[in-house]
N, C-alpha and C positions, 0 to 999 in steps of 0.2 A: 176706368175702360170703357168705354162705350161701343168697342168695335171689335172684331176680332179678324185676321188672317187668314184668307180660304185659298181653295184652289188657285192658283198662277199670282199670287201676289193679292189679288183685289181683294177689299175690306167687305165686310159684313156686320151691319150695325144691330146692336143689341137691344132689341125691343121688348122683352120680357125676361126674367132671372127666376128661378125656380129650385129650392133645393129643400131635400128632406132626409130621414134617417133610413136608410137602405133597408134596415130591419124594421121598420116603424109597427110591422104589425106581430112579429115574433114576439110570443109573450111566457113561452116556455119551451125548453127542448132548447138545441141544439142546431147552429148553423149546417147546413149541409146540401150536397146537391141536389135534391129534390128540389129544398126550397128554394136555392138558388133560381131553380129553371123556371120556377115559377114566377119570380120577382122580373127577371129577364124577359116574359111574356107579358107580365102586366104595364110594366115599364111606360110601352108604346101608349097604351091605354093611357095612363096618367099624363104624358104629355098633352095628347091630342086632347083631352079633359081643360089640362092649365091652357094650353091656347084656346081652347072654346070660353072660356072664362075670361080671356082679353078679346073676344070676340072675333074672332078670326080664326082656321083651318089651316094648319102648319102641316105640309109631308114629315116626318119623325126619321132622324137618322139613329140609331143607338153605335156607340163605338162600344165595341165589346170588352167586356173589364175582363181584368187579370182574375181567376179563380184561386187560392191560395189554400193550398191542403191544410188541414188542422187534426191534430192528435191528440182526442179526449181521450182519456181512459175511462168508461163506460161500464157498468153492471150489467147493462140490459140492451141488448141492439136488437131486439126481433126482424127488423126489418134489412138489417145488414148495413145501413146507412152511410157513406162514403162523408163525413164530415170536412166541410168546406166553408173557405169564408168570400165573400163579396169587402169591395171597401167601402167606406160606414158610411157617405155620405152619394147620394142620385144628386144629381145635377141637370136642368133642361133650362137649355138657353133659346128663345125663338132671335131665328137673325133673319135680317133684311139686307139684299145686298143691291145697291144703286145702280152697280155699274154693270154696263155691256159686254158679253164673252165674247164675242163677235164683232166680224168687222164686218160692215153692212155691204151688200154687193151694189147698190147703188145708193144714190141721198134720198130716195125715199123710202128703201126701208129703213130708215135710220129711228128706231123708237124715240119718244121726245122724253119717257121716262123709264128705264129700263129697270125694273124688277125681279127680283126674284125669291124667295123666303124657305128658310127650312128650321123646325125643330130640331137642336142637336142634344141628346143623352149622353151622360160619361157619368161614369163613377168614381170617386178617389176617397184619400183616406179621412180630409179634413173639408172641412165649411169653407167655399169657396165666396170670396175673391184670397189669397190669388187661384187663379186654376192651375193646377199642375202643368209644368212645361210638358212632360208626355202626352197630354189631351191636347195643349196646344198645338202639339206638331202633329197628332193624330188629325184635327181638325182641319189642318193645311192638305191634309190627302184626300177627303171625300171627296167623291166624285162630282162638282155640284150639279151640272147641268144636266147629271141623271138622274140625282136624286131629289132636288130641289123644285119649285113650281115657281112658274112663273106671272102664276097670277094670284093676284094677295084675295082669298075668297075669305071674304065678311061672313059670321055668322050670326043671325039675326032670331 
C-alpha cells in the first residue's frame, strides 16, 4: 500500500509512516481518562516531530479514537479516576496529494504540479498494515482542502 483514498476519491501518496504503542510511557498504574487526554494532547506534537525528522512540516489531523471504559477493582482510588483505554497502537502517516481539487477558471491558472500535504494520526488495536477499515473510511471523510497545506514546507 503506497497510497490512500481521500476526499472525493483522490489519492494521497504515503511519504512516511510511524507507529508506536499508545501507552509507551505508562510504566505503572491503570489506563484512565486523564492519561488518555494527555496522550491525545501529546500526539499532535509527536506527529510534527516525526515530520521534522523527515525534514518536512505537515499540518496534523487527528482522527478521534474510541475510548473504551475499563472496569477495574482497585483498593485505593483517591482521585476517583474513570478507567478507560484507547486502542493499543498510535499510527502516524504523512500524506501528499498530487491531484488538483479545483477546476481552473482559465488555462493560465493551471498549476503545473499541484500538491497538498497532511499528517494523519489514528489509533488502532494492532500494528498496521493493514489499516483498520474504520480508519480508512475516516480518512476519506477528512475535509482535505480545509486542513491540508498546499505548500510542502522543508525544515532545514
